[in-house]
N, C-alpha and C positions, 0 to 999 in steps of 0.2 A: 599379426596385429601387435603393435608396440604395447608394452606394459605401462599403464599409467604411472606417472610420477607422483608419489605421495607427498602431500604438503601438510606439515605439522603446525598446529597452533599451540604455542608454549606459553603457559600462564604462570604467574607467581603464586606461591603459597607461603603465607606467613606461618601457618600451622595446619594441622589436619583438617580442621573445619573449613578453612579457606581453600585448601587443596580440593576437597570434595565438592565445594561449591563451584570451583573453576571447572572441574570435570563435568558437573551437572549442567553448566552453562556452555559446554561445547569444547573445552580444551582437549587436545589430543595428548598433551603431556603437561606436567607441572614440574617446577623446580622448587626445592625446599631445602632449608638448612638443617643440619643435624645439631646436636647439643654444643658442638665445638667446631672451630676452624672454618666457619663460613664468613663471607665478606659482609654480612649483615649480622653483627653480634647480637642484636636485639631480636633476631628472628630464628633462634635455635629451637630444636624439637627433640624429644626423647625418641629413641629407636622404636619403642613399642608403638608410638603413634604413627611413625613413618610406615611401619608394617601394616597398620590398619588402613592407611591411605593407599598403600600399594595394592592391597587386596581389593579395595573398592575400585581403583583405577583399572586394574587388570580385567575386571568384568567387562569393561568397554574396550579392552585392548589398548587402553591409554597407558602412558608410561610415567614413572616418577624418577626424576633426576635429582641428585644430591649436590648442592652447592657447597663443596669443601674447597673453597678457592682463596684461602689466605696463604701467605707464606708461613712456613713452619720453622721453629727453632729445633736444635738438635734434641733437646729434652722433651720435645713433643712428638717426635716421629713414632715412637713405640705406641703411644696412645692413639695416634692417628691410624696406625696400621690395625690396631684392635678394633677401632670404631668402624673402619672400612669393612672388615670381616663381618661385623654385626649387621651393617647396612646391607651387604650383599645377601646375607642369610635372611634378612627381613623382606627382601623382594625388590630392592632398589634396582633400577634399570641401567643407570650410568652415573658416573662421578664427574662433576665439573671442577677442574683444578687449574691452578696456575703454577704451583711449586713443582719444578722438574725433579726434585729429589724423590718424589713419590714413584717415579718410573724406575728408580733403582732399588725399590723395595719389593718384597715378595707379597704381592697383592692377590686377592681372589680374582676370578676371571670377570671382573666388572669392566665394561667399556669406559674409556676415558675420553672426556671432551675438554678441549683447550678453552679455558675461560677467556672472555674478552680482556681480563686482567693480564693475560699473557702477551699483550701488545701485538695483536694479529693484524698488522697493517699492510704487509707486502707479500708478493708472490713467493719470494724466497723464504720468508718466515713461515708461511702456511705449508709450503713444500717440505720444510724441515720438520714441522710438527706432524705432518702426515707420515713422513719417513720414520718418525720416532714412535709411531704406534697410536697416535690419537685418531679416533674414529669420527670426530666432529670438531670443527673449529668455529668458535663464535667470533665473528669479525668485529673489528673496531667500528664504532658508530660513525666515525668521521669519513669513512670510505664513500666515494661516489659510485654511481652505477657502472661506469666504465672500469673502475678498479675492481669491483666485484666480479664483473664479467671476465676480466683478465685472470683473476685468481681461479675462478671456476674452470676456465679453459685450460689452465696450467696444472690443475690438480684433479684428483678423484675423490678426495675426502668430502664428507657431507659438510655443508656450510649453513650456519645459523646467523641471523641478523636481527637486531632490535628493530621493532616497527612502532613501538608506542611507549611513552612514559618519560620520566625525568632523564635529562642528559647531564652527564658529568662534563664540566667545562674542559677538563684535561683529558688527554688520552688515557683510557683506563689502564691501571697498573703502573702508570708513570707519574702519579700525583703524590708528592711528598709534602704538600703544603700543610695539611693538617698535622702531620708528624713534626714539621719544622716549628710550628707556632704553638702546639699544645700537646706534643708527645702522644697524639692519637693517630695511629697509622691507618690509612685507608687500606693498605695491603694486609692489615691484620684485623679488618672488620670493624674499625673504630673511628671512621671518618667523622670529623667535627663539622664538616660542610662549610669551610671558610669561603667557598665560592658563593654561598648564599648570604654572606654578610654585607653590610654597607661599607664602602671604601671611599676615600678621597683620592682623586686623581690630581697629580701636580707635576710640575717640572721645576728643576733646580735652576735658579738664576745664575747668570754668568759669573763664574769665579766667586760665587757666594756673596756678591756685593749687595744683593737685595734678598728679601725674604722669598722663600719658595712660593710660586704662584699656584693657587688652587684652581684647577680647571673644572672639576666636578666635585661637588661636596655631598657626602653621605648618600651615595647611590650604590646600587647592587651591581657593580660593574662586571662581575664574573658570573652573574646569574643568567641562565639561558631559559628560553621557553621549553615546553615539553615537546617531545617528538610525536608526530602523527603522520604515518606513511600509509594510511589506509587506502588512499587513492592510487597507490603505486604497487600493490601486492602482485598484480599480474606481471608488471615489469620486473620486479624482484625475482619472481619465480622463473621468468624467462632468462634472467641473468645467472641463475644457478642456485638461488636460495631455496632450501627445502624446509627450514624451520623458522617460524616467524615469532619472535619473542616479545612479550609484553613485560616491561619493567614494573617493579612495584611490590617487593616482598615486605615493605613497611607500610604500604597503603592499606586503607580500610576495606571491609568486606564488600561494601557497595561498589567501590572502584573495581574490585576483582570481578564481580558479577557483571557489571555494566560493560567494561572494556572487553572482557572475554566474549560476551554475547555479541558485541558490536563486530569484533573481528571474525567470529564464527560465521556471521551472516555474510561478511565481505568475502571470506575464503570460499564459502559455499557457492557464491555467485560465480566463482571461477570453475566450479566443478559441475557444470551443466552437462546434459547428454552429449556425448561425443567429445568431451573435454579430454585433454592429455593428462589431467591431474585427478587425483583421488585423495580422500581424507586418510589420515594416518591412524585412525581408530574407528570404532564402530558406534552405531547408534544415530538417532535423529533427535535434535533438540528443538523444543518449542519454548517460547517465552511469554510471560504475562505482562511484559512491558516493552516499550520501544527503546532499544539501546541508543544512547546519545553520549559521546565522550565529553561533551561540554557540561554535563550534569553531575559529574563527579570530578575529583581533583584535577585541575587544569590551569596551567600557568600561561596559556596561550599555545599556539601550535606552529610547528615548523617541520618540514621534511629534512631539515638539517642540510647536509652537503650532498644529498643524493644526486642532485642535478647541478652541482656547482654552487658557488656563493651567490645567493639571491635572497632578497627579502630580509626582514629582521629576524635574527635568531635569538636575540637577547631580550631580557625582561628586567631592565635596569631599575624600574620604579618599585617593584616588590617581588619577593620570591614566593609569595603566597598564592593560593588558588584564587583566580578571579571568577572563573565559571563562564556563564554565557552572557553575551551582551543583550540587554533588554531594551534600552532606549535612552533618549536624552531627557533631562529634567526640563519641564515646561514652566510650572508654577510652584512656588514654595509658600505655603501658609504656615501659621504657627504650629499646627498639629498634623498637617498632612502635606504631601507633594503630589503633583501630577506629572505624567510623562507626555511627550509630544505625539506618541502613537499608542494604539491599544496594546494591551498586554494580558498575560494570564497569571499575574502575581496573586499568590494565595496567602492566607493566614499562616504564619510559621516560617515563611520563606526568609532566607538571609540575603540581604542586598549589600552591595559595596560600591565604592567609587573612589577615584583619586581626587583629593582636594587640590586647591590651586597652588599649594606648596609641593605637590607631588607625593603626598603621604596617603596611604590606603586607609579609608574610613569605612565603617559599615554599621548596619543595624538590622534588627529582626522586625519583620512585619507583624503588627498586631491584628490589623484588619484592613479590608479594602471595601470601598463603597462607591459605585458609579465612577470608577477610574481614579478615585482618591486613594492614596496609599498612606496608612497611618502607622508610624513606627511604634514599637512597644515602649513602655516606660513613659516618663514625662518629658520627653525630648522636645525642646523648642527649636524647630527647624530653622526659624529665622535667625536664631543666634548660633546656629551650628556652622560647620565649614561647608555645608552643601550650597551649591550655587546653580543658578539657571544655566542650562547647557551642559551640566555635568553628565558624563556617560555612566549610566547605572548598569551594573552587572548583577546577576543572581548567582551566588556561590553556594547556596543551599536551597535546593528545590524540595520542599517538605513532602509534597505528594509523591514525587518520583522516588525519593529515598524511603518513603513508607512502603511503597510497592516492593522495593528491593529488600526490605526488612523481613519479608515473609518468604514463602516458597515461590520464587520468581521464575523458575525454569523446570522443565521436565526433560530428561534424556532417556529415550527408550530404544531398545534393540528390536529390530524386525523379527517376527516369529510367525511362521506358517504352521497351521495345525491341520491335521486330517484325522477323521474319525472313521473307524472301520469295524465291521462285524467279524467276529471269529467264531469258531466252533463252540468255545466255552463262554462267549459273551461279546466283549468289545475291547478295542484298543485305541488309545489316543496317541498319535505320533506328532512330534514336533521337530521342525528344522529351522534353525535361526539363520540370520543373514550371513554368518560365517561358516555355514555348513555343519554346525554341530547338530547331532540328532539324538533324540531320546524318545522313549515310548513308555506308556503306562497301561497295564491291562486291567480290565474290570470284568471279573468272572461273575456272571449272574444269569439267572433264568431270563430268557428273552420273551417278553410279553408284547404281542402285536398291539400297537396303539389303536384305540378306537377312533381317535380324532387325529388323523395323520398331519394335517396342517399345524395343529397345535403342538404336536410332538416335534415336528421339524423346527418350529419357532423356539421351543424350549431348548433344543440342542444348540441352535445358533446363539441364543441369548446367553445360556449358562457357560458354554465352552468359550465364548468370545469375551468373557469378562476377565480381563487381565489385571484389572485393579491397580494396586500400588506396586506391582512388580516392576522389574526393569525392562519389560517387554511391551511392545505394541503389536497388535494383530495385523499381519500382512494379508493372509488369506486363510479362510477356514473352508475345508472341503469335506463334505459328508459322503462316505462310501458305505452307507448302510440304509436299509429300509427304516422307516419310522417305527420305533418301538417306544413303549412306555418305559422310561427310565427316571426314577425319582431324582428330584433336583439335588438332593444332598449327595447322591452318588456322582452326578455330573460335576458338582463343585469339588468333590473329593479328588476325582481323577484329574481335573484341571489343576488344582493346587499342587498335587503330587508331581505333575509334569513340569510345572514352573519351578519347583524346588530342584528337581533333577537337572533341568536345563541350566539353572543358575550354578549348581555344583559342577556340571559338565564344563561350562565356560571357564570357571575358576581353574579347573584342572587342565583345560586345553590351552591356557595361556602359555605361549612359547617364549620364554625370556631369553634373549640373545646373550651369549657369552662374548667376552672380548676376543678380538683376533689375536693370534700368536704375536708376542712382542718381537719386533724385528731387531736385527743386529744394529748397533749404534751407527747412525748416519753422520757424516762429517757436518760440523757446524760451519756456516759461511764465513766466520771470522775466527781469529786466533786469540781474541781478547774480548771480555765482556766487562762493562763497568757496572756501577751500582744499580743502574736501571734494569738489569737482568733480575734483580730482586732475589739474589742468592743468599739464603739465610741459614743453611745447614750443610753438613759435610756430604750428605747424599746428593744435594744439588751440585756441589762442587765436583763430585765424582761423575755426575751425569755429563757436565760440560767437558771435563778432562778426557773422558772416554771418547768424546766426539771432536777431539783435536784442539780444544781451547787451552792455551798455555797460561793465560793470566785471567783470574776470576776475582773481581772485586766483591767485597761484602755488600749486602743490602744496606740501604740508608738507615734502616731501623737498628742495625748493629753498629754502624760507625757513621753517625751524622756528619755531613760535610760542612765546611766552613763557608765564609763569604764567597759569593759568586756561584753558588750551587743552583742549578736549575731545579726548582721545586714543582713547576707546572710547565707543560708544553701544550698549547691550545691552537686549534684552528680558528676559534673565536678571537677576534682582534678588537680591542677597545678603540683603537685609533680609527679603524674602518667603521665601527658601529657609530661613532660620533662624527662621522663625515670628514675625517682628517687623514684618510689614506693617501700616501704620496702618489700611488698609482692613479687614484681616482681624482685627486685634486691637481695633479701635474706639478706639484712642488716637491722639493726634496724631503720635507718632513711634514707635509700636510698643514703647514702654517704653525706648527708647534715646535718648540725647542726640545732637543734630547739632552740628557736622558729624562724619561718619564718615570714616575713612581706611583704606587698605590700605598695608602697608609690608613691605618685605624689603630685602635688601642692594642691590637694584636701585634703590630709592628709595621715596619716600612720595607718595601720590596721594590726592586727595579724591574721595569718592563723593557724587554729587548725584542725587536721586531726583525724577523727573518722574512723579508718580503719576497725573496726568491721562491721560498717554499710556502709563502702565504701563511706563516705561523707567528704566534706570539709566545714568548717565554717569560716566566717570572723567576727572578733570581733573588737569593738572599743577599743581604748587605753585611 
């Protein structure tokens, strides 16, 4: 019989609390940043808290991965090495990196994962990373299902893919836009998110005889919807993905709980009886709410390019969360509005809409009465920008978020108990779902029960109370005649067994060490430019050992001049606005080249590579 393929649900952890919540809500693993060198500089954590998180995770055989995925400067390498030693000793299971210089350092035996920042787009790239000793490769978000299949069929390395959350407009690791306009490097964890800003789109008039024509004004032309691939997990698993990643180390706790629970249920539905898949960790999770991705941060949904270019992937009107669609405005009175269909709007909900100028507006609900919705404050709706026919969204569901504010999930490990009679008294034995076994003896005088049914009921009741432990009762078997045993003794033996089993699980966790580092494998090219993000001597050494003759410095060390590509995107503004030459059958979609985007941050040229169906942004 074939061994089932494990599928891992990987959730973000801003800190220890978020990480524990993710595991409680069903994550098989979490990724978290240390105090330094993570691609989210605002989500760093002390090693002591990572150690506590790892201890909690390992009770469930869940894992903790450290996002140490910035590029490093020479003066940071020693500190990075010391930090990695401490993280390994704290119980971290793997390190997510993009800086190849780390592979030339004397690291502890911690497995290395290639961050999506390492630009993992092609078969050749993933083959090289596998040959270099990486044990997992996190694929570029832009890949389609056929490309994923081709990579999986051409390699043996474990593959991870994003399935939910915010999408970087640019290929990860290849974005220098923030560094170019504000000296905030995305590859150093300091992205200023220029892709979420409003921009003007314009083209330059012929020979400068006229003023530049503005085609789109103050629109978020680089802002994309959020990814949601929840309907395609089975297809991704069949293609070779074994780890399903949720984006969001800067999102709030409600988002982490809700989205983790949602994908836990989705993955569990793939693991029915007879399935070829199994979960990557232990335990069974139950929820006190119904997970719904539209009820926490959501810019709209797209499966991105998983099945080719289809549908709208952009969110030009706003980069903010819209939430769930509720309905169209029917009537507007001075103090209240009504919708054209019934709804479940409650006091404290937050509603929003796009006004007729395309700007996002919103208000909090003070009360509802027979379908009438009353905003808080003294808002005169007839004098507001609200209009009949406006589409209302709910971006703050008060009751839903209130549920998530408490204990919204329980994760328990299956435990079978058996109670036996011994010569000296009794013994309670336990076997958990991972075959860990412990027993606790109770030596005492055996007194035959006068009321056997009552004695049996007491045994079942008291031994089966697993309370707030991490276990749930699978099966309780009694291998003893009914004796009178005081309730306090039964409680004591049960508590002792649960404590021993918890300790046994902690000691039994088998943390995998890294595979032996292989000999240097030839790099496919003899030259790498600044997009290889080489920022230290160790990284230069890495490439030279693998046959690369010319190694350019990273953008952060030597910013390039006019004509530098600061973003490469599969998102295309021209296509999104209905002016794609391929789709309109004209040479330029009816617009003159060159096109530019501009705001107070600067002016940049757009260049379209229609053969590859890509757009590039260049400095001027």
